[in-house]
A tleap script that builds the chain and sets N, CA, C and O, in Angstrom:
source leaprc.protein.ff14SB
mol = sequence {
  NMET THR ILE LYS LEU ILE LYS SER LEU ILE
  GLY CYS LYS ALA ASP GLN ILE ALA THR ALA
  HIE ALA LEU GLY LEU LYS LYS ILE GLY ASP
  CYS THR THR GLN PRO ASP ASN ALA GLN THR
  GLN GLY LYS VAL ALA LYS ILE SER HIE LEU
  VAL GLU VAL VAL CLYS
}
set mol.1.N position { -63.587 -104.785 20.273 }
set mol.1.CA position { -64.773 -104.217 20.861 }
set mol.1.C position { -64.743 -102.707 20.683 }
set mol.1.O position { -63.686 -102.083 20.776 }
set mol.2.N position { -65.896 -102.131 20.429 }
set mol.2.CA position { -66.023 -100.686 20.276 }
set mol.2.C position { -66.661 -100.126 21.530 }
set mol.2.O position { -67.679 -100.631 22.003 }
set mol.3.N position { -66.054 -99.076 22.064 }
set mol.3.CA position { -66.518 -98.469 23.311 }
set mol.3.C position { -66.881 -97.016 23.022 }
set mol.3.O position { -66.115 -96.292 22.387 }
set mol.4.N position { -68.061 -96.593 23.496 }
set mol.4.CA position { -68.522 -95.225 23.271 }
set mol.4.C position { -68.880 -94.597 24.614 }
set mol.4.O position { -69.594 -95.198 25.417 }
set mol.5.N position { -68.380 -93.379 24.855 }
set mol.5.CA position { -68.690 -92.651 26.081 }
set mol.5.C position { -70.063 -92.006 25.919 }
set mol.5.O position { -70.264 -91.185 25.024 }
set mol.6.N position { -71.010 -92.377 26.787 }
set mol.6.CA position { -72.369 -91.857 26.650 }
set mol.6.C position { -72.781 -90.936 27.792 }
set mol.6.O position { -73.817 -90.276 27.708 }
set mol.7.N position { -71.983 -90.883 28.856 }
set mol.7.CA position { -72.280 -89.976 29.973 }
set mol.7.C position { -71.049 -89.150 30.289 }
set mol.7.O position { -69.926 -89.552 29.984 }
set mol.8.N position { -71.261 -87.996 30.899 }
set mol.8.CA position { -70.189 -87.058 31.192 }
set mol.8.C position { -69.271 -87.572 32.293 }
set mol.8.O position { -69.685 -88.329 33.171 }
set mol.9.N position { -68.026 -87.145 32.226 }
set mol.9.CA position { -67.041 -87.488 33.254 }
set mol.9.C position { -67.059 -86.496 34.410 }
set mol.9.O position { -66.367 -86.701 35.407 }
set mol.10.N position { -67.839 -85.425 34.291 }
set mol.10.CA position { -67.915 -84.423 35.355 }
set mol.10.C position { -68.532 -85.060 36.601 }
set mol.10.O position { -69.587 -85.690 36.529 }
set mol.11.N position { -67.875 -84.892 37.718 }
set mol.11.CA position { -68.366 -85.430 38.977 }
set mol.11.C position { -67.927 -86.856 39.257 }
set mol.11.O position { -68.240 -87.400 40.316 }
set mol.12.N position { -67.213 -87.468 38.332 }
set mol.12.CA position { -66.723 -88.830 38.535 }
set mol.12.C position { -65.456 -88.797 39.380 }
set mol.12.O position { -64.793 -87.767 39.494 }
set mol.13.N position { -65.138 -89.937 39.964 }
set mol.13.CA position { -63.910 -90.051 40.741 }
set mol.13.C position { -62.704 -89.970 39.807 }
set mol.13.O position { -62.796 -90.288 38.622 }
set mol.14.N position { -61.581 -89.542 40.362 }
set mol.14.CA position { -60.371 -89.330 39.560 }
set mol.14.C position { -59.911 -90.611 38.873 }
set mol.14.O position { -59.432 -90.562 37.741 }
set mol.15.N position { -60.051 -91.759 39.542 }
set mol.15.CA position { -59.608 -93.009 38.914 }
set mol.15.C position { -60.505 -93.409 37.757 }
set mol.15.O position { -60.038 -94.035 36.806 }
set mol.16.N position { -61.784 -93.059 37.819 }
set mol.16.CA position { -62.690 -93.352 36.704 }
set mol.16.C position { -62.371 -92.459 35.508 }
set mol.16.O position { -62.411 -92.914 34.365 }
set mol.17.N position { -62.060 -91.208 35.763 }
set mol.17.CA position { -61.681 -90.282 34.692 }
set mol.17.C position { -60.386 -90.763 34.041 }
set mol.17.O position { -60.259 -90.741 32.817 }
set mol.18.N position { -59.425 -91.197 34.859 }
set mol.18.CA position { -58.153 -91.693 34.337 }
set mol.18.C position { -58.365 -92.945 33.488 }
set mol.18.O position { -57.696 -93.122 32.470 }
set mol.19.N position { -59.282 -93.805 33.896 }
set mol.19.CA position { -59.580 -95.024 33.133 }
set mol.19.C position { -60.187 -94.667 31.776 }
set mol.19.O position { -59.816 -95.248 30.756 }
set mol.20.N position { -61.117 -93.715 31.763 }
set mol.20.CA position { -61.722 -93.284 30.499 }
set mol.20.C position { -60.661 -92.693 29.576 }
set mol.20.O position { -60.652 -92.981 28.379 }
set mol.21.N position { -59.779 -91.879 30.115 }
set mol.21.CA position { -58.728 -91.272 29.300 }
set mol.21.C position { -57.760 -92.333 28.782 }
set mol.21.O position { -57.255 -92.218 27.665 }
set mol.22.N position { -57.497 -93.367 29.587 }
set mol.22.CA position { -56.618 -94.456 29.162 }
set mol.22.C position { -57.219 -95.215 27.977 }
set mol.22.O position { -56.494 -95.754 27.141 }
set mol.23.N position { -58.543 -95.252 27.917 }
set mol.23.CA position { -59.228 -95.899 26.794 }
set mol.23.C position { -59.358 -94.954 25.593 }
set mol.23.O position { -59.794 -95.377 24.523 }
set mol.24.N position { -58.986 -93.691 25.761 }
set mol.24.CA position { -59.066 -92.731 24.660 }
set mol.24.C position { -60.396 -92.009 24.600 }
set mol.24.O position { -60.771 -91.492 23.548 }
set mol.25.N position { -61.118 -91.966 25.714 }
set mol.25.CA position { -62.430 -91.316 25.765 }
set mol.25.C position { -62.317 -90.038 26.579 }
set mol.25.O position { -61.965 -90.077 27.758 }
set mol.26.N position { -62.616 -88.899 25.949 }
set mol.26.CA position { -62.491 -87.625 26.646 }
set mol.26.C position { -63.812 -86.859 26.683 }
set mol.26.O position { -64.131 -86.225 27.688 }
set mol.27.N position { -64.582 -86.914 25.595 }
set mol.27.CA position { -65.834 -86.169 25.519 }
set mol.27.C position { -66.989 -87.124 25.241 }
set mol.27.O position { -66.782 -88.223 24.726 }
set mol.28.N position { -68.199 -86.707 25.581 }
set mol.28.CA position { -69.383 -87.504 25.284 }
set mol.28.C position { -69.456 -87.725 23.781 }
set mol.28.O position { -69.287 -86.793 22.994 }
set mol.29.N position { -69.709 -88.968 23.393 }
set mol.29.CA position { -69.801 -89.303 21.984 }
set mol.29.C position { -68.515 -89.865 21.407 }
set mol.29.O position { -68.520 -90.400 20.299 }
set mol.30.N position { -67.416 -89.754 22.136 }
set mol.30.CA position { -66.145 -90.321 21.661 }
set mol.30.C position { -66.246 -91.836 21.571 }
set mol.30.O position { -66.799 -92.482 22.461 }
set mol.31.N position { -65.713 -92.399 20.496 }
set mol.31.CA position { -65.695 -93.847 20.293 }
set mol.31.C position { -64.255 -94.311 20.119 }
set mol.31.O position { -63.412 -93.575 19.607 }
set mol.32.N position { -63.987 -95.524 20.545 }
set mol.32.CA position { -62.671 -96.113 20.372 }
set mol.32.C position { -62.818 -97.609 20.169 }
set mol.32.O position { -63.756 -98.225 20.674 }
set mol.33.N position { -61.896 -98.182 19.434 }
set mol.33.CA position { -61.863 -99.626 19.229 }
set mol.33.C position { -60.684 -100.184 20.010 }
set mol.33.O position { -59.545 -99.756 19.825 }
set mol.34.N position { -60.966 -101.132 20.877 }
set mol.34.CA position { -59.957 -101.734 21.737 }
set mol.34.C position { -59.974 -103.244 21.560 }
set mol.34.O position { -60.998 -103.807 21.173 }
set mol.35.N position { -58.857 -103.909 21.837 }
set mol.35.CA position { -58.844 -105.378 21.772 }
set mol.35.C position { -59.714 -105.965 22.880 }
set mol.35.O position { -59.809 -105.399 23.969 }
set mol.36.N position { -60.343 -107.098 22.598 }
set mol.36.CA position { -61.229 -107.737 23.576 }
set mol.36.C position { -60.393 -108.687 24.435 }
set mol.36.O position { -60.326 -109.888 24.173 }
set mol.37.N position { -59.754 -108.122 25.470 }
set mol.37.CA position { -58.943 -108.941 26.369 }
set mol.37.C position { -59.289 -108.603 27.819 }
set mol.37.O position { -60.137 -107.749 28.078 }
set mol.38.N position { -58.634 -109.271 28.752 }
set mol.38.CA position { -58.950 -109.108 30.171 }
set mol.38.C position { -58.695 -107.682 30.663 }
set mol.38.O position { -59.465 -107.160 31.469 }
set mol.39.N position { -57.621 -107.050 30.186 }
set mol.39.CA position { -57.317 -105.679 30.616 }
set mol.39.C position { -58.423 -104.712 30.213 }
set mol.39.O position { -58.890 -103.915 31.026 }
set mol.40.N position { -58.829 -104.790 28.971 }
set mol.40.CA position { -59.865 -103.884 28.476 }
set mol.40.C position { -61.190 -104.151 29.179 }
set mol.40.O position { -61.901 -103.208 29.526 }
set mol.41.N position { -61.529 -105.400 29.392 }
set mol.41.CA position { -62.778 -105.732 30.075 }
set mol.41.C position { -62.785 -105.197 31.502 }
set mol.41.O position { -63.827 -104.760 31.991 }
set mol.42.N position { -61.634 -105.226 32.177 }
set mol.42.CA position { -61.532 -104.673 33.525 }
set mol.42.C position { -61.739 -103.174 33.539 }
set mol.42.O position { -62.408 -102.646 34.427 }
set mol.43.N position { -61.166 -102.475 32.553 }
set mol.43.CA position { -61.336 -101.028 32.454 }
set mol.43.C position { -62.798 -100.678 32.191 }
set mol.43.O position { -63.342 -99.752 32.792 }
set mol.44.N position { -63.426 -101.428 31.288 }
set mol.44.CA position { -64.830 -101.181 30.959 }
set mol.44.C position { -65.708 -101.450 32.176 }
set mol.44.O position { -66.668 -100.718 32.414 }
set mol.45.N position { -65.397 -102.483 32.946 }
set mol.45.CA position { -66.182 -102.803 34.144 }
set mol.45.C position { -66.127 -101.656 35.149 }
set mol.45.O position { -67.109 -101.386 35.840 }
set mol.46.N position { -64.985 -100.986 35.233 }
set mol.46.CA position { -64.800 -99.894 36.188 }
set mol.46.C position { -65.670 -98.686 35.830 }
set mol.46.O position { -66.127 -97.967 36.719 }
set mol.47.N position { -65.899 -98.459 34.534 }
set mol.47.CA position { -66.692 -97.298 34.108 }
set mol.47.C position { -67.924 -97.741 33.309 }
set mol.47.O position { -68.364 -97.034 32.403 }
set mol.48.N position { -68.471 -98.898 33.643 }
set mol.48.CA position { -69.581 -99.473 32.873 }
set mol.48.C position { -70.819 -98.573 32.849 }
set mol.48.O position { -71.602 -98.623 31.900 }
set mol.49.N position { -71.002 -97.749 33.890 }
set mol.49.CA position { -72.164 -96.861 33.950 }
set mol.49.C position { -72.004 -95.637 33.049 }
set mol.49.O position { -72.951 -94.870 32.876 }
set mol.50.N position { -70.821 -95.449 32.478 }
set mol.50.CA position { -70.552 -94.281 31.626 }
set mol.50.C position { -70.438 -94.635 30.148 }
set mol.50.O position { -70.484 -93.744 29.300 }
set mol.51.N position { -70.290 -95.914 29.824 }
set mol.51.CA position { -69.994 -96.299 28.449 }
set mol.51.C position { -71.008 -97.297 27.902 }
set mol.51.O position { -71.772 -97.926 28.635 }
set mol.52.N position { -70.974 -97.408 26.572 }
set mol.52.CA position { -71.777 -98.395 25.845 }
set mol.52.C position { -70.786 -99.228 25.029 }
set mol.52.O position { -69.918 -98.682 24.349 }
set mol.53.N position { -70.925 -100.563 25.105 }
set mol.53.CA position { -69.965 -101.453 24.464 }
set mol.53.C position { -70.652 -102.257 23.373 }
set mol.53.O position { -71.734 -102.807 23.577 }
set mol.54.N position { -70.001 -102.320 22.200 }
set mol.54.CA position { -70.454 -103.165 21.101 }
set mol.54.C position { -69.317 -104.136 20.817 }
set mol.54.O position { -68.201 -103.716 20.512 }
set mol.55.N position { -69.595 -105.427 20.915 }
set mol.55.CA position { -68.532 -106.416 20.707 }
set mol.55.C position { -68.379 -106.793 19.259 }
set mol.55.O position { -67.526 -107.614 18.922 }
savepdb mol mol.pdb
quit
């Protein structure tokens, strides 16, 4: 699955920022490819309002 950060991390809770960084997303427009498993889906669910997912 490809994950793209589409909204800023400014003003987000610390755990949401940490989750985005764990996925390799730091700036708006950053994209990363992650395996489609339960761990990744949980991380995406936590920051679903900040990212766009393409499976």
